[in-house]
Backbone as CSV, one residue per row, in Angstrom:
resi,resn,N_x,N_y,N_z,CA_x,CA_y,CA_z,C_x,C_y,C_z
1,UNK,186.191,123.973,260.409,185.648,122.761,261.008,186.778,121.748,261.149
2,UNK,186.769,121.084,262.257,187.796,120.109,262.544,187.760,118.974,261.514
3,UNK,188.922,118.537,261.091,189.021,117.458,260.099,188.373,116.172,260.602
4,UNK,188.431,115.968,261.905,187.861,114.756,262.499,186.355,114.684,262.311
5,UNK,185.679,115.838,262.432,184.216,115.861,262.331,183.728,115.771,260.893
6,UNK,184.559,116.092,259.922,184.162,115.998,258.519,183.831,114.559,258.134
7,UNK,184.430,113.603,258.808,184.171,112.190,258.524,182.724,111.840,258.854
8,UNK,182.129,112.501,259.813,180.794,112.154,260.289,179.670,112.913,259.578
9,UNK,180.009,113.832,258.678,178.978,114.606,257.993,178.216,113.746,256.990
10,UNK,178.907,112.945,256.210,178.236,112.116,255.197,177.328,111.073,255.841
11,UNK,177.793,110.284,256.819,176.853,109.333,257.444,175.687,110.027,258.151
12,UNK,175.944,111.174,258.782,174.868,111.908,259.434,173.844,112.420,258.432
13,UNK,174.319,112.912,257.307,173.417,113.366,256.247,172.595,112.229,255.666
14,UNK,173.228,111.079,255.478,172.497,109.911,254.978,171.429,109.460,255.972
15,UNK,171.754,109.489,257.252,170.755,109.128,258.262,169.553,110.072,258.201
16,UNK,169.809,111.364,258.024,168.704,112.318,257.922,167.854,112.078,256.683
17,UNK,168.490,111.756,255.563,167.743,111.455,254.336,166.880,110.215,254.534
18,UNK,167.450,109.179,255.140,166.690,107.948,255.370,165.535,108.186,256.346
19,UNK,165.758,109.040,257.359,164.676,109.364,258.288,163.552,110.109,257.568
20,UNK,163.909,110.986,256.660,162.900,111.720,255.909,162.074,110.777,255.035
21,UNK,162.729,109.810,254.407,162.014,108.825,253.588,161.067,108.004,254.455
22,UNK,161.533,107.592,255.630,160.669,106.829,256.540,159.529,107.700,257.056
23,UNK,159.775,108.987,257.251,158.717,109.900,257.690,157.626,110.023,256.630
24,UNK,158.019,110.034,255.375,157.034,110.059,254.291,156.174,108.800,254.339
25,UNK,156.803,107.640,254.561,156.050,106.392,254.664,155.137,106.417,255.891
26,UNK,155.612,107.016,256.975,154.797,107.121,258.185,153.549,107.969,257.937
27,UNK,153.685,109.032,257.186,152.555,109.924,256.923,151.604,109.321,255.889
28,UNK,152.141,108.753,254.829,151.301,108.276,253.731,150.668,106.910,253.987
29,UNK,151.283,106.103,254.811,150.701,104.792,255.126,150.962,103.764,254.047
30,UNK,150.034,103.122,253.455,148.584,103.256,253.529,147.945,102.458,254.673
31,UNK,148.649,101.475,255.218,148.054,100.671,256.287,148.756,100.974,257.611
32,UNK,148.108,100.567,258.690,148.679,100.781,260.016,149.991,100.019,260.213
33,UNK,150.092,98.755,259.781,151.396,98.084,259.923,152.529,98.791,259.171
34,UNK,152.219,99.399,258.013,153.241,100.172,257.302,153.724,101.341,258.149
35,UNK,152.806,101.985,258.819,153.164,103.121,259.670,153.990,102.681,260.878
36,UNK,153.640,101.526,261.435,154.395,101.016,262.583,155.819,100.662,262.165
37,UNK,155.969,100.045,261.014,157.309,99.706,260.520,158.109,100.973,260.230
38,UNK,157.465,101.992,259.684,158.159,103.258,259.418,158.617,103.910,260.718
39,UNK,157.761,103.879,261.734,158.136,104.453,263.031,159.294,103.669,263.653
40,UNK,159.255,102.367,263.539,160.347,101.549,264.059,161.648,101.818,263.300
41,UNK,161.534,102.042,262.004,162.717,102.388,261.203,163.303,103.726,261.652
42,UNK,162.434,104.696,261.901,162.909,105.995,262.387,163.602,105.834,263.733
43,UNK,163.022,105.029,264.621,163.647,104.796,265.926,165.023,104.151,265.769
44,UNK,165.145,103.206,264.862,166.437,102.565,264.621,167.455,103.567,264.081
45,UNK,167.017,104.440,263.187,167.925,105.450,262.646,168.326,106.470,263.707
46,UNK,167.433,106.772,264.639,167.778,107.674,265.748,168.857,107.028,266.622
47,UNK,168.709,105.730,266.881,169.726,105.019,267.666,171.067,105.068,266.930
48,UNK,171.046,104.831,265.617,172.287,104.906,264.840,172.884,106.310,264.896
49,UNK,172.036,107.321,264.871,172.517,108.700,264.986,173.150,108.987,266.336
50,UNK,172.557,108.433,267.398,173.145,108.619,268.734,174.511,107.952,268.825
51,UNK,174.628,106.785,268.241,175.923,106.098,268.237,176.932,106.897,267.423
52,UNK,176.494,107.469,266.313,177.378,108.292,265.482,177.850,109.532,266.239
53,UNK,176.938,110.175,266.958,177.312,111.353,267.764,178.270,110.940,268.878
54,UNK,178.004,109.791,269.505,178.902,109.299,270.543,180.299,109.027,270.014
55,UNK,180.374,108.498,268.799,181.682,108.253,268.202,182.366,109.568,267.827
56,UNK,181.596,110.537,267.352,182.183,111.815,266.935,182.748,112.582,268.120
57,UNK,182.014,112.585,269.235,182.458,113.331,270.403,183.259,112.484,271.386
58,UNK,183.391,111.207,271.066,184.125,110.263,271.917,183.576,110.267,273.345
59,UNK,182.256,110.225,273.446,181.563,110.191,274.739,180.731,108.925,274.812
60,UNK,180.905,108.167,275.870,180.211,106.895,276.037,178.752,107.101,276.435
61,UNK,178.426,108.236,277.020,177.071,108.460,277.510,176.056,108.415,276.379
62,UNK,176.430,108.875,275.185,175.517,108.827,274.047,175.185,107.388,273.664
63,UNK,176.157,106.514,273.773,175.930,105.104,273.432,175.043,104.455,274.489
64,UNK,175.248,104.813,275.755,174.390,104.288,276.815,172.948,104.725,276.607
65,UNK,172.753,105.985,276.273,171.403,106.490,276.020,170.807,105.800,274.792
66,UNK,171.622,105.551,273.779,171.142,104.864,272.577,170.676,103.447,272.898
67,UNK,171.386,102.753,273.779,170.994,101.398,274.156,169.659,101.415,274.893
68,UNK,169.500,102.333,275.823,168.237,102.434,276.562,167.100,102.809,275.618
69,UNK,167.346,103.742,274.721,166.320,104.146,273.759,165.939,102.983,272.852
70,UNK,166.919,102.192,272.434,166.633,101.036,271.582,165.781,100.012,272.316
71,UNK,166.065,99.768,273.587,165.263,98.823,274.363,163.827,99.322,274.536
72,UNK,163.664,100.596,274.843,162.324,101.152,274.987,161.569,101.134,273.661
73,UNK,162.259,101.404,272.583,161.643,101.355,271.262,161.186,99.940,270.923
74,UNK,162.002,98.964,271.245,161.659,97.567,270.991,160.424,97.155,271.788
75,UNK,160.377,97.528,273.061,159.223,97.190,273.899,157.969,97.892,273.372
76,UNK,158.100,99.134,272.962,156.954,99.853,272.392,156.445,99.200,271.122
77,UNK,157.350,98.749,270.282,156.956,98.066,269.052,156.241,96.759,269.362
78,UNK,156.706,96.035,270.376,156.029,94.799,270.769,154.601,95.071,271.239
79,UNK,154.409,96.109,272.034,153.069,96.447,272.513,152.150,96.856,271.364
80,UNK,152.655,97.629,270.432,151.836,98.039,269.298,151.477,96.825,268.443
81,UNK,152.427,95.928,268.230,152.160,94.722,267.447,151.112,93.851,268.143
82,UNK,151.207,93.735,269.448,150.224,92.957,270.195,148.847,93.606,270.100
83,UNK,148.792,94.936,270.153,147.526,95.649,270.032,146.915,95.433,268.647
84,UNK,147.738,95.527,267.598,147.239,95.335,266.242,146.785,93.896,266.000
85,UNK,147.388,92.976,266.708,147.021,91.570,266.565,145.661,91.295,267.196
86,UNK,145.239,92.100,268.112,143.942,91.906,268.745,143.999,91.859,270.246
87,UNK,145.101,92.213,270.825,145.229,92.225,272.275,145.527,90.839,272.839
88,UNK,145.656,90.753,274.148,145.972,89.465,274.758,144.790,88.490,274.652
89,UNK,145.108,87.282,274.268,144.075,86.258,274.135,144.184,85.297,275.295
90,UNK,143.071,85.064,275.938,143.085,84.203,277.113,142.434,82.882,276.843
């Protein structure tokens, strides 16, 4: 294995461990807001993983995809929060 890629194994492994912990929170709950926060945490860790892969392979496209994914994740979280709040109030 290339010496350059060995640097990215520890952060990548930590990201996977943190995603697994958030997945446990997503499954166990106990409330819906807890699950939404866990899902948002997983989305944030996925974005961090994409940036890590982009840095490892020295490809900018991964970072561009990570930015778009982060924006879509943020908008999705806003919609879910609005739904949990009770929908639009007129």
